[in-house]
LUMKOLMI-959774 format. One record per residue (C-alpha): residue number from 0; x, y, z. Coordinates in steps of 0.001 Angstrom, whole numbers. Layout:
! residues N
{atom NUM,{X,Y,Z}}
...
This chain:
! residues 320
{atom 0,{-12306,-16432,-364}}
{atom 1,{-12328,-17190,-4115}}
{atom 2,{-15065,-19802,-3535}}
{atom 3,{-17159,-17229,-1659}}
{atom 4,{-16765,-14769,-4514}}
{atom 5,{-17919,-17391,-7004}}
{atom 6,{-20950,-18415,-4956}}
{atom 7,{-22123,-15004,-3739}}
{atom 8,{-22997,-12352,-6358}}
{atom 9,{-21139,-9030,-6264}}
{atom 10,{-24336,-7122,-5417}}
{atom 11,{-24917,-9309,-2341}}
{atom 12,{-21298,-9012,-1191}}
{atom 13,{-21518,-5252,-1482}}
{atom 14,{-24731,-5175,556}}
{atom 15,{-23177,-7034,3500}}
{atom 16,{-19873,-5140,3505}}
{atom 17,{-21231,-2174,5541}}
{atom 18,{-22427,-4486,8335}}
{atom 19,{-19151,-6395,8360}}
{atom 20,{-17247,-3119,8425}}
{atom 21,{-19327,-1832,11356}}
{atom 22,{-18658,-4975,13372}}
{atom 23,{-14912,-4758,12761}}
{atom 24,{-14952,-1045,13604}}
{atom 25,{-16799,-1709,16875}}
{atom 26,{-14268,-4319,17955}}
{atom 27,{-11331,-2080,17025}}
{atom 28,{-12851,820,18968}}
{atom 29,{-13095,-1355,22071}}
{atom 30,{-9436,-2274,21687}}
{atom 31,{-8332,1346,21171}}
{atom 32,{-10268,2565,24213}}
{atom 33,{-7927,550,26443}}
{atom 34,{-4796,2215,25049}}
{atom 35,{-3015,5395,26140}}
{atom 36,{-4572,8547,24686}}
{atom 37,{-2729,10697,22119}}
{atom 38,{-3381,14313,21132}}
{atom 39,{-2467,16152,17929}}
{atom 40,{557,17625,19726}}
{atom 41,{1643,14151,20846}}
{atom 42,{1498,12724,17334}}
{atom 43,{3305,15694,15802}}
{atom 44,{6028,15273,18416}}
{atom 45,{6338,11602,17458}}
{atom 46,{6751,12541,13783}}
{atom 47,{9287,15242,14607}}
{atom 48,{11313,12830,16727}}
{atom 49,{11263,10368,13818}}
{atom 50,{12816,13028,11572}}
{atom 51,{9904,14081,9371}}
{atom 52,{9848,17726,8271}}
{atom 53,{8386,20279,5859}}
{atom 54,{8844,19369,2215}}
{atom 55,{8826,15611,2682}}
{atom 56,{6952,13383,239}}
{atom 57,{5330,10577,2202}}
{atom 58,{3436,7457,1167}}
{atom 59,{1601,6508,4360}}
{atom 60,{247,3042,5145}}
{atom 61,{-1611,2701,8416}}
{atom 62,{-3622,677,10911}}
{atom 63,{-5659,2970,13113}}
{atom 64,{-6316,215,15653}}
{atom 65,{-2586,117,16419}}
{atom 66,{-2235,3890,16907}}
{atom 67,{-4639,3724,19831}}
{atom 68,{-6960,6176,21512}}
{atom 69,{-6526,9413,19545}}
{atom 70,{-8432,12657,20114}}
{atom 71,{-10892,12954,17165}}
{atom 72,{-9503,9768,15623}}
{atom 73,{-8401,9576,11994}}
{atom 74,{-8813,13317,11423}}
{atom 75,{-6167,14073,14032}}
{atom 76,{-3794,11466,12610}}
{atom 77,{-4083,13034,9146}}
{atom 78,{-3632,16546,10565}}
{atom 79,{-449,15454,12329}}
{atom 80,{1098,14472,9001}}
{atom 81,{-193,17495,7108}}
{atom 82,{1006,19967,9727}}
{atom 83,{4409,18278,9770}}
{atom 84,{5166,18405,6026}}
{atom 85,{3103,21363,4780}}
{atom 86,{3193,23700,2972}}
{atom 87,{5892,22309,679}}
{atom 88,{5368,18595,1224}}
{atom 89,{3053,15938,-174}}
{atom 90,{1093,13187,1570}}
{atom 91,{-38,10074,-305}}
{atom 92,{-2145,7117,823}}
{atom 93,{-3438,4001,-954}}
{atom 94,{-7136,3806,-1839}}
{atom 95,{-7111,302,-3250}}
{atom 96,{-10196,-1725,-4096}}
{atom 97,{-10813,-5159,-5570}}
{atom 98,{-9642,-6264,-9005}}
{atom 99,{-12090,-9158,-8858}}
{atom 100,{-14976,-6734,-8297}}
{atom 101,{-13909,-4714,-11339}}
{atom 102,{-13743,-7812,-13544}}
{atom 103,{-17117,-9063,-12313}}
{atom 104,{-18606,-5589,-12715}}
{atom 105,{-17671,-5670,-16380}}
{atom 106,{-19988,-8659,-16746}}
{atom 107,{-22876,-7214,-14726}}
{atom 108,{-22602,-3537,-15686}}
{atom 109,{-21912,-2562,-12073}}
{atom 110,{-18867,-373,-12743}}
{atom 111,{-16639,1378,-10217}}
{atom 112,{-17121,5123,-9644}}
{atom 113,{-13903,6570,-8216}}
{atom 114,{-15727,9662,-6995}}
{atom 115,{-17479,7556,-4367}}
{atom 116,{-15691,4187,-4269}}
{atom 117,{-14386,3650,-724}}
{atom 118,{-10815,2687,82}}
{atom 119,{-10344,-882,1280}}
{atom 120,{-7155,119,3099}}
{atom 121,{-8542,1160,6472}}
{atom 122,{-10253,4020,8262}}
{atom 123,{-7439,6552,7948}}
{atom 124,{-7193,6125,4177}}
{atom 125,{-10961,6458,3773}}
{atom 126,{-11095,9701,5780}}
{atom 127,{-8121,10944,3771}}
{atom 128,{-9882,10091,487}}
{atom 129,{-12679,12566,1314}}
{atom 130,{-10384,15259,2770}}
{atom 131,{-10696,18715,1202}}
{atom 132,{-7951,19166,-1397}}
{atom 133,{-7178,15465,-1822}}
{atom 134,{-7129,14038,-5347}}
{atom 135,{-7262,10421,-6511}}
{atom 136,{-5401,8731,-9343}}
{atom 137,{-7274,7115,-12223}}
{atom 138,{-7173,3375,-11690}}
{atom 139,{-10239,1184,-11079}}
{atom 140,{-8774,-873,-8196}}
{atom 141,{-5259,403,-7375}}
{atom 142,{-5765,4148,-7070}}
{atom 143,{-3707,6385,-4795}}
{atom 144,{-4839,9595,-3100}}
{atom 145,{-2647,12620,-2454}}
{atom 146,{-2570,16177,-1191}}
{atom 147,{175,18790,-1262}}
{atom 148,{2633,20519,-3536}}
{atom 149,{3432,17608,-5872}}
{atom 150,{85,15807,-5890}}
{atom 151,{-617,16343,-9598}}
{atom 152,{2769,15024,-10696}}
{atom 153,{2527,12002,-8424}}
{atom 154,{-959,11017,-9648}}
{atom 155,{-1777,12424,-13068}}
{atom 156,{-330,9757,-15395}}
{atom 157,{-1591,6613,-13674}}
{atom 158,{-4111,5994,-16476}}
{atom 159,{-1574,6038,-19304}}
{atom 160,{-408,2407,-19125}}
{atom 161,{-2256,-905,-18620}}
{atom 162,{167,-1935,-15861}}
{atom 163,{-647,-877,-12309}}
{atom 164,{2858,187,-11321}}
{atom 165,{4447,1472,-14513}}
{atom 166,{7212,4082,-14352}}
{atom 167,{4763,7020,-14396}}
{atom 168,{2328,5494,-11900}}
{atom 169,{2166,6812,-8315}}
{atom 170,{4451,3992,-7163}}
{atom 171,{6818,4693,-10043}}
{atom 172,{6921,8372,-9098}}
{atom 173,{7532,7448,-5444}}
{atom 174,{10679,5605,-6523}}
{atom 175,{11701,8406,-8903}}
{atom 176,{11337,11090,-6207}}
{atom 177,{12796,8875,-3461}}
{atom 178,{9702,9470,-1360}}
{atom 179,{9530,8085,2151}}
{atom 180,{7345,5022,2635}}
{atom 181,{5788,5133,6099}}
{atom 182,{4240,2201,7949}}
{atom 183,{2072,3067,10961}}
{atom 184,{1314,-110,12897}}
{atom 185,{1657,-2283,9788}}
{atom 186,{4252,-4749,8539}}
{atom 187,{6965,-4196,5938}}
{atom 188,{4734,-6004,3413}}
{atom 189,{3052,-2747,2372}}
{atom 190,{6426,-1112,1826}}
{atom 191,{7432,-3897,-513}}
{atom 192,{4801,-2653,-2998}}
{atom 193,{7612,-813,-4809}}
{atom 194,{8604,-4276,-6035}}
{atom 195,{5625,-3967,-8374}}
{atom 196,{7457,-1147,-10167}}
{atom 197,{10293,-3594,-10776}}
{atom 198,{7851,-6282,-11918}}
{atom 199,{6147,-3870,-14336}}
{atom 200,{9273,-2251,-15783}}
{atom 201,{12120,-4814,-15694}}
{atom 202,{11931,-7610,-18247}}
{atom 203,{14568,-9569,-16329}}
{atom 204,{12337,-10023,-13263}}
{atom 205,{12682,-13790,-12574}}
{atom 206,{8991,-14783,-12466}}
{atom 207,{5855,-13854,-14412}}
{atom 208,{3406,-12234,-12007}}
{atom 209,{776,-10802,-14375}}
{atom 210,{-2625,-12010,-15551}}
{atom 211,{-3681,-11473,-19171}}
{atom 212,{-4864,-7993,-20094}}
{atom 213,{-8580,-7300,-19741}}
{atom 214,{-10792,-4367,-20645}}
{atom 215,{-12065,-2317,-17711}}
{atom 216,{-14727,354,-17621}}
{atom 217,{-15024,2789,-14730}}
{atom 218,{-15830,6389,-13827}}
{atom 219,{-12697,8382,-13055}}
{atom 220,{-12318,10994,-10269}}
{atom 221,{-13450,13748,-12679}}
{atom 222,{-16674,11917,-13517}}
{atom 223,{-15508,10793,-16952}}
{atom 224,{-16357,7253,-18054}}
{atom 225,{-13122,5500,-18979}}
{atom 226,{-12709,2266,-20932}}
{atom 227,{-9150,979,-21140}}
{atom 228,{-6950,-2101,-20931}}
{atom 229,{-5784,-3187,-17485}}
{atom 230,{-3162,-5711,-16426}}
{atom 231,{-3548,-7055,-12892}}
{atom 232,{-1252,-9245,-10828}}
{atom 233,{-2043,-12948,-11102}}
{atom 234,{-4055,-13948,-7996}}
{atom 235,{-2591,-17464,-8077}}
{atom 236,{1002,-16217,-8131}}
{atom 237,{98,-13654,-5472}}
{atom 238,{-805,-16380,-2980}}
{atom 239,{2843,-16551,-1910}}
{atom 240,{3445,-12783,-2086}}
{atom 241,{4514,-11081,1121}}
{atom 242,{1470,-9939,3072}}
{atom 243,{-669,-12882,1962}}
{atom 244,{-1654,-15612,4451}}
{atom 245,{1211,-17851,5587}}
{atom 246,{3956,-15493,4366}}
{atom 247,{5288,-14581,7820}}
{atom 248,{8714,-16005,6933}}
{atom 249,{9467,-13613,4067}}
{atom 250,{7977,-10745,6085}}
{atom 251,{10362,-11463,8974}}
{atom 252,{13375,-11979,6726}}
{atom 253,{12887,-8757,4769}}
{atom 254,{12241,-6765,7944}}
{atom 255,{15530,-8025,9388}}
{atom 256,{17302,-7479,6087}}
{atom 257,{16268,-3869,5508}}
{atom 258,{16742,-3020,9192}}
{atom 259,{20280,-4466,9124}}
{atom 260,{21071,-2454,5996}}
{atom 261,{19906,705,7782}}
{atom 262,{17248,1339,5138}}
{atom 263,{14333,633,7495}}
{atom 264,{14185,2964,10506}}
{atom 265,{11819,2335,13391}}
{atom 266,{9851,4801,15528}}
{atom 267,{6759,5074,17696}}
{atom 268,{3580,6852,16572}}
{atom 269,{1042,6957,19371}}
{atom 270,{878,3335,20482}}
{atom 271,{1885,1989,17071}}
{atom 272,{5241,412,16295}}
{atom 273,{6080,2199,13046}}
{atom 274,{8809,2481,10439}}
{atom 275,{10005,4517,7469}}
{atom 276,{12065,3651,4372}}
{atom 277,{13207,5743,1443}}
{atom 278,{11790,4278,-1759}}
{atom 279,{14872,4542,-3998}}
{atom 280,{17219,2375,-1892}}
{atom 281,{14399,-125,-1290}}
{atom 282,{13842,-395,-5034}}
{atom 283,{17585,-725,-5706}}
{atom 284,{17960,-3520,-3151}}
{atom 285,{14866,-5393,-4352}}
{atom 286,{16327,-5259,-7863}}
{atom 287,{19639,-6676,-6597}}
{atom 288,{17868,-9449,-4713}}
{atom 289,{15690,-10305,-7711}}
{atom 290,{18830,-11038,-9717}}
{atom 291,{19591,-13700,-7094}}
{atom 292,{16093,-15127,-7390}}
{atom 293,{14966,-13549,-4117}}
{atom 294,{11597,-11850,-4551}}
{atom 295,{8593,-10949,-2409}}
{atom 296,{6986,-14166,-3744}}
{atom 297,{9715,-16438,-2378}}
{atom 298,{8669,-19232,-7}}
{atom 299,{10825,-20620,2780}}
{atom 300,{10938,-24006,1043}}
{atom 301,{12176,-22389,-2176}}
{atom 302,{14810,-20399,-291}}
{atom 303,{16084,-23481,1542}}
{atom 304,{16324,-25332,-1756}}
{atom 305,{18334,-22435,-3188}}
{atom 306,{20494,-22127,-92}}
{atom 307,{21427,-25682,859}}
{atom 308,{18692,-26083,3437}}
{atom 309,{19601,-22887,5302}}
{atom 310,{16809,-20365,5912}}
{atom 311,{19140,-17658,7269}}
{atom 312,{19269,-14226,5638}}
{atom 313,{23058,-14011,6049}}
{atom 314,{23794,-14570,2355}}
{atom 315,{21311,-11842,1398}}
{atom 316,{23724,-9281,2805}}
{atom 317,{26590,-9870,374}}
{atom 318,{26868,-7064,-2159}}
{atom 319,{27293,-7886,-5847}}
């Protein structure tokens, strides 16, 4: 992928993205059409059974293809969450883009406009981004969208620090408020993003995961041109981060670990195997594990070397 980015200019990559997206969407639609159909009432019942209620603060990660054949698609999925937690709750979703595009755009003058920049995180997040009443945080490639009672507090200070996941970022506020991280048809990898708060705020984190600071220019959600320093996560270090290719081992181990602890609870949403975790205990446990050298960047070979050749998670369970 890095070779492709070097060989193909940003403008060309952007021009072919719509076609690629349409092809993927067509294939996903064919897959969904074969699944059981879900209505708004069905999805709300699934959320109620899972324990969600008015007043909840939710950070929702999703894969629409796994939910299945839903009446009116992404709109109905979003309504099911809104009608479950409103009027006193808050819904958040990622609207991430590409750090590499932002850096290249600084060279070409093709800067990101957050008023129109699409989310790279799937159909549901893109429909949510344009939903009436939704706001977006000010970050050129790691923005978060939200709607509900606490949306301003959760989003408004994202621009104040060069780090992506500083204490007052949306992820930092998720940990502070002990929001519920929800995974709809996706792996635990997305829920492990709260580790970035640890990486950005704890000087004792055992590895350096950041690239040098660079200056970024973009148009924020209010239409204001912003120029500020940004610190991204090092793409080389990130190659072993959970969710990257060939990281199934750490994904499996952490899923088992947090499920065994009772932090990760599983439920069904439409056709999607789904889960929910409260952010504060996830953050606390990731901090404990980091002190042992266990991070979301750990490889199986590194763990075996640390653990006498044993790849079991048994020793993760011991409390300090």
